[in-house]
C-alpha positions as CSV (number, residue, x, y, z in Angstrom):
1,X,-0.1,0.0,-0.1
2,X,1.1,3.7,-0.9
3,X,-0.1,6.4,1.5
4,X,0.1,10.3,0.9
5,X,0.0,13.5,2.8
6,X,0.4,17.0,1.5
7,X,3.5,19.0,3.6
8,X,2.4,22.5,3.4
9,X,5.1,25.5,3.6
10,X,4.8,28.3,6.4
11,X,5.6,32.0,6.5
12,X,6.5,34.2,9.4
13,X,3.8,36.9,9.8
14,X,5.8,38.2,12.7
15,X,9.3,37.3,13.4
16,X,11.1,39.0,16.5
17,X,14.5,38.0,17.7
18,X,15.0,39.1,21.3
19,X,18.5,37.8,22.8
20,X,21.0,35.2,22.2
21,X,22.1,32.9,24.7
22,X,25.5,31.2,25.7
23,X,24.4,27.9,23.9
24,X,24.3,30.0,20.5
25,X,20.4,29.7,20.4
26,X,18.2,32.9,20.2
27,X,15.2,33.8,22.0
28,X,12.3,34.6,19.5
29,X,8.8,35.7,19.4
30,X,7.0,34.7,16.3
31,X,3.7,34.1,14.5
32,X,3.8,31.3,12.0
33,X,1.2,30.7,9.2
34,X,0.8,27.4,7.3
35,X,0.2,28.1,3.6
36,X,-1.7,26.0,0.8
37,X,1.8,25.7,-0.8
38,X,2.9,22.2,-0.3
39,X,5.0,19.3,-1.0
40,X,3.6,15.8,-1.4
41,X,5.0,13.0,0.6
42,X,4.0,9.1,-0.5
43,X,5.4,6.5,1.7
44,X,5.1,2.7,1.0
45,X,6.0,0.2,4.0
46,X,6.7,-3.4,3.2
47,X,8.0,-6.4,5.7
48,X,11.8,-7.4,5.2
49,X,14.3,-9.0,7.1
50,X,16.3,-5.5,7.7
51,X,15.3,-2.2,8.5
52,X,15.7,0.0,5.3
53,X,14.7,3.4,4.5
54,X,14.9,4.7,0.7
55,X,14.3,8.5,0.1
56,X,13.7,10.2,-3.4
57,X,12.3,13.1,-4.7
58,X,11.6,15.3,-7.6
59,X,14.1,18.2,-7.1
60,X,17.6,17.3,-8.2
61,X,19.5,20.0,-6.1
62,X,18.3,18.5,-2.8
63,X,20.4,15.6,-1.1
64,X,17.9,12.6,-1.0
65,X,20.0,10.9,1.6
66,X,20.8,10.3,5.2
67,X,21.2,14.3,5.6
68,X,17.5,15.1,4.9
69,X,15.4,16.0,7.5
70,X,12.6,13.8,6.0
71,X,15.2,10.8,6.2
72,X,15.9,11.8,9.7
73,X,12.5,11.8,10.6
74,X,11.7,8.5,9.2
75,X,14.8,7.1,11.4
76,X,13.6,8.8,14.3
77,X,10.1,7.5,14.5
78,X,11.7,3.8,13.7
79,X,13.5,4.0,16.8
80,X,10.9,5.7,18.9
81,X,8.2,3.0,17.9
82,X,10.6,0.5,18.3
83,X,10.0,-0.8,14.9
84,X,12.2,-3.6,12.9
85,X,12.0,-5.5,10.0
86,X,10.7,-2.9,7.7
87,X,11.5,-1.4,4.2
88,X,10.3,2.5,4.1
89,X,10.1,3.9,0.6
90,X,9.5,7.8,0.7
91,X,9.2,10.0,-2.3
92,X,8.7,13.5,-2.4
93,X,7.0,15.8,-4.9
94,X,9.1,18.9,-4.2
95,X,6.8,22.1,-5.0
96,X,8.0,24.5,-2.1
97,X,11.1,26.6,-3.3
98,X,14.2,25.5,-1.2
99,X,16.4,27.7,0.6
100,X,13.6,30.4,0.9
101,X,12.8,30.8,4.4
102,X,9.1,29.1,3.7
103,X,10.3,25.7,5.6
104,X,10.2,23.1,3.1
105,X,12.7,20.7,4.8
106,X,10.8,21.1,8.0
107,X,7.4,20.5,6.3
108,X,8.9,17.0,4.9
109,X,9.9,16.2,8.2
110,X,6.5,17.0,9.8
111,X,4.5,15.2,7.2
112,X,6.9,12.1,7.3
113,X,6.1,11.9,10.8
114,X,2.2,12.4,10.5
115,X,1.9,9.9,8.0
116,X,4.2,7.1,9.7
117,X,2.0,7.7,12.8
118,X,-1.2,6.8,10.7
119,X,0.5,4.1,9.1
120,X,1.4,2.4,12.4
121,X,-2.1,3.3,14.1
122,X,-1.2,6.5,15.8
123,X,1.3,5.1,18.6
124,X,1.9,9.0,19.5
125,X,-0.1,11.5,20.3
126,X,0.2,14.9,18.2
127,X,2.1,16.3,21.5
128,X,4.6,13.6,21.5
129,X,5.1,13.8,17.6
130,X,5.7,17.6,18.3
131,X,8.4,16.5,20.9
132,X,10.2,14.2,18.4
133,X,9.7,16.9,15.8
134,X,11.2,19.6,17.6
135,X,14.5,17.4,17.9
136,X,14.7,18.0,14.4
137,X,14.3,21.7,14.6
138,X,11.8,24.2,16.0
139,X,10.0,24.6,12.4
140,X,9.1,20.9,12.1
141,X,7.2,20.7,15.5
142,X,4.9,23.9,14.1
143,X,4.5,22.3,11.0
144,X,2.9,19.1,12.8
145,X,0.7,21.3,14.3
146,X,0.0,23.7,11.4
147,X,-2.4,26.6,11.2
148,X,-1.8,29.8,13.0
149,X,0.6,29.4,16.2
150,X,2.6,31.8,18.5
151,X,6.1,30.3,18.7
152,X,8.3,31.8,21.7
153,X,11.6,30.7,23.1
154,X,13.9,29.1,21.0
155,X,10.7,28.5,18.7
156,X,10.0,25.4,20.9
157,X,7.2,26.6,22.8
158,X,4.1,26.7,20.7
159,X,0.7,28.2,21.3
160,X,-2.5,28.0,18.7
161,X,-3.8,31.3,18.3
162,X,-7.2,32.5,16.1
163,X,-6.9,31.0,12.9
164,X,-6.0,32.8,9.9
165,X,-7.6,31.1,7.1
166,X,-8.4,31.3,3.6
167,X,-6.2,34.7,2.9
168,X,-5.4,34.7,-0.4
169,X,-1.4,35.0,-0.8
170,X,1.2,35.6,-3.3
171,X,4.9,34.3,-2.5
172,X,7.9,34.9,-4.7
173,X,11.4,34.2,-4.3
174,X,14.5,36.3,-5.1
175,X,17.4,34.6,-7.0
176,X,19.8,35.2,-3.8
177,X,19.8,34.1,-0.5
178,X,21.6,33.8,2.7
179,X,21.9,31.2,5.6
180,X,19.8,31.4,8.6
181,X,23.0,31.2,10.8
182,X,24.4,34.3,8.6
183,X,21.3,36.0,9.3
184,X,21.4,35.5,12.8
185,X,25.0,36.7,13.1
186,X,23.9,39.7,11.1
187,X,20.9,40.8,13.6
188,X,23.5,40.2,16.6
189,X,26.0,42.5,15.2
190,X,23.4,45.1,14.0
191,X,21.2,45.2,17.2
192,X,23.4,43.4,19.7
193,X,22.8,40.1,21.3
194,X,20.4,41.2,23.8
195,X,18.4,43.8,21.9
196,X,14.9,43.3,23.1
197,X,11.6,43.4,21.4
198,X,11.6,45.4,18.0
199,X,7.4,45.4,17.8
200,X,4.7,44.5,19.9
201,X,3.3,40.9,19.7
202,X,0.7,41.7,21.8
203,X,-0.4,44.1,19.6
204,X,-0.2,41.7,16.4
205,X,-2.1,39.1,18.5
206,X,-4.9,41.4,19.3
207,X,-5.5,42.2,15.3
208,X,-5.2,38.2,14.7
209,X,-8.1,37.4,17.4
210,X,-10.2,40.4,16.1
211,X,-9.5,38.7,12.6
212,X,-8.9,42.2,11.5
213,X,-6.9,41.8,8.1
214,X,-6.0,45.3,7.6
215,X,-4.5,45.8,11.2
216,X,-2.3,42.5,11.0
217,X,-1.2,44.1,7.7
218,X,-0.2,47.1,9.3
219,X,1.8,45.0,11.8
220,X,3.6,42.7,9.8
221,X,7.0,42.5,11.2
222,X,10.5,40.7,10.5
223,X,13.5,41.7,12.2
224,X,15.5,40.1,9.6
225,X,14.2,42.2,7.0
226,X,16.0,45.2,8.3
227,X,19.4,43.9,8.0
228,X,19.2,41.6,5.1
229,X,17.4,43.8,2.8
230,X,20.4,45.8,2.4
231,X,22.3,42.9,0.8
232,X,19.1,41.2,-0.8
233,X,17.7,44.3,-2.6
234,X,15.3,42.1,-4.3
235,X,13.2,41.7,-1.3
236,X,12.2,45.4,-1.4
237,X,11.8,45.4,-5.3
238,X,9.3,42.1,-4.8
239,X,7.6,44.0,-1.7
240,X,7.2,47.0,-4.0
241,X,5.5,45.3,-6.9
242,X,3.1,43.7,-4.3
243,X,2.3,46.6,-2.6
244,X,1.8,48.7,-6.2
245,X,-0.5,45.6,-7.3
246,X,-3.0,45.6,-4.6
247,X,-1.4,44.0,-1.6
248,X,-2.5,45.3,1.7
249,X,0.8,44.2,3.3
250,X,3.9,42.4,2.2
251,X,7.1,40.9,3.9
252,X,9.9,38.9,4.0
253,X,9.4,35.3,5.7
254,X,11.9,33.8,7.6
255,X,15.5,34.8,6.6
256,X,14.3,35.0,2.9
257,X,14.7,35.5,0.2
258,X,10.9,34.8,0.1
259,X,8.4,37.6,0.5
260,X,4.5,37.0,0.7
261,X,1.9,39.6,-0.2
262,X,-1.7,39.7,1.6
263,X,-4.4,40.4,-0.4
264,X,-8.2,41.3,0.4
265,X,-9.4,39.8,-3.3
266,X,-8.4,37.0,-5.6
267,X,-8.7,39.7,-8.4
268,X,-5.8,41.5,-7.0
269,X,-4.0,38.6,-5.9
270,X,-4.0,37.4,-9.7
271,X,-2.9,40.7,-10.8
272,X,0.2,41.0,-8.4
273,X,1.1,37.4,-9.6
274,X,1.0,38.6,-13.2
275,X,3.3,41.7,-12.2
276,X,5.6,39.4,-10.6
277,X,6.1,36.9,-13.3
278,X,6.4,39.7,-16.3
279,X,9.3,41.1,-13.7
280,X,10.9,37.7,-14.0
281,X,10.5,36.4,-10.3
282,X,9.1,32.9,-9.3
283,X,6.0,33.4,-8.1
284,X,3.2,31.4,-6.1
285,X,-0.4,31.4,-5.8
286,X,-1.6,30.2,-2.4
287,X,-3.7,31.1,0.6
288,X,-3.3,30.8,4.2
289,X,-4.6,27.2,6.0
């Protein structure tokens, strides 16, 4: 039998970096949001004398081996569930752009854990799956929960908040990027390692609770954007195109280079999508989940 599951991407509606700890991790406050742009994970499991993981995918730029988060998620599930004597064949139909700040690898790992949990008759609760996923990365735990979540601490403390579903989005990707560790180093150099809040998470959550889309868009915030946009000028170019073509808010997601625009109509969404593709950017139509 072959089993399939969608692996939705994520965006950061709000992302503040507060301080750096001696262990190198940063305290953050973020609001993450699942979006409909997604990969597709297919898994088949067969009995065998040995345990084996075979991982494949459609994007040739990605290493489909032991270093991949989906492979690691499968290996971790096998260990935690005490499984032995199975061959796991995992295939990833890749649609989420890579190295774009949209959590594609984390989404694949989360979906792999969720699907394996279903295949083996739910040996783990969602809470336990999140604990397993968090060992692979904070975004993995979020992708297991999905929807709209407040993420605090090192990104490992997750609190679901009022769902912001079915809002039209356009996501676009610049051609240049920097790694997440580099992005944190830039924030540390620019703001210091104990910089405190750059914006009010309370005000942002208040707008979400009120389901006030204009209020939300007026408070979109990403501390990375201010320091990264100077070396990734396409971020501001994409935001400018989105706003000029009807977006009521636009922001870089994560450490970039993806940028999303929020719309209050599909007509404006389609117009902005066309303007971005005409300008030569890779763009994607999606919505919040």
